[in-house]
N, C-alpha and C positions, 0 to 999 in steps of 0.2 A: 480210515472208511468212514462214511456217513452214517448216523444211526438213524436218519429219518426223523428226527426231532427238530427240524430247522437249521440243522447244519449245512453249510454249503461246502462242496468238494472244490479243491483249488482249481481244478480244470473249468468248473463253472464259473468261479469268481473271475478266472483269466480271460473267458471268452465271452463277455456281455454281447459282443455284435452278434453272435449267433441267434440271440433273442431280440430282435430290434423293437417288437411292438410292446408296448405296456398299457396295462388298464388301471387307472389311477382313480382312487376315491378322493374325493375333495373334503375339505372341513365344512362345517355347516354354512358359514359364511360365504363359502365359495370363492375364498381369497388365495388358498394354498392347498396344495396336495397333502392330505392326511397321511395316505400310506399307498403304496404301489400294491394292488391287490395280486396281479399276476404278470407274467411276461410270456412271449410267445413268438414263434419262429415264422408264421405264415398269416397272412390277412384273413382266410377263413377260419382259422383257430381263435385268432384276437378277436374277431367279430363275435363268435359264438361265446367267448368268454365275457365279453362285454355284454351281451344279452342276458347273461346269468347274472352278472352283476347288478345289472340294472333293475332285475327282478327282486334280488336280494336286497337293494337298497334303494327302494322307490322314490323316497324323499330326498336323496342325496345325488350330486353331480358325480357322474362317473365319465371318464373321458377314456379313449383310445388314442394312443398317441405312437408316432415314430420320431423318435428323437425329440426335437423342440416342436415338431409339428403335429397339432391335434388333428386326428383323421375324423373322429365321431365323438358326440358327447349326449349325455342326457342331464336334464334339469337345468 
């Protein structure tokens, strides 16, 4: 059982295709993804997360991607 402290359940790890959208924070030089901030199942949810991430990181590049395709970005 996951304790809610960053642990992933085996079901979540086994089915990443259920969350096809990712919101990514890029490094300062905009050369590589520093970390994935979130994953989402739907486009509206992913866009809402992107909007919040852009407000949280106004001086950084944040992208919304589905697989290798970037759908939206800031910076």
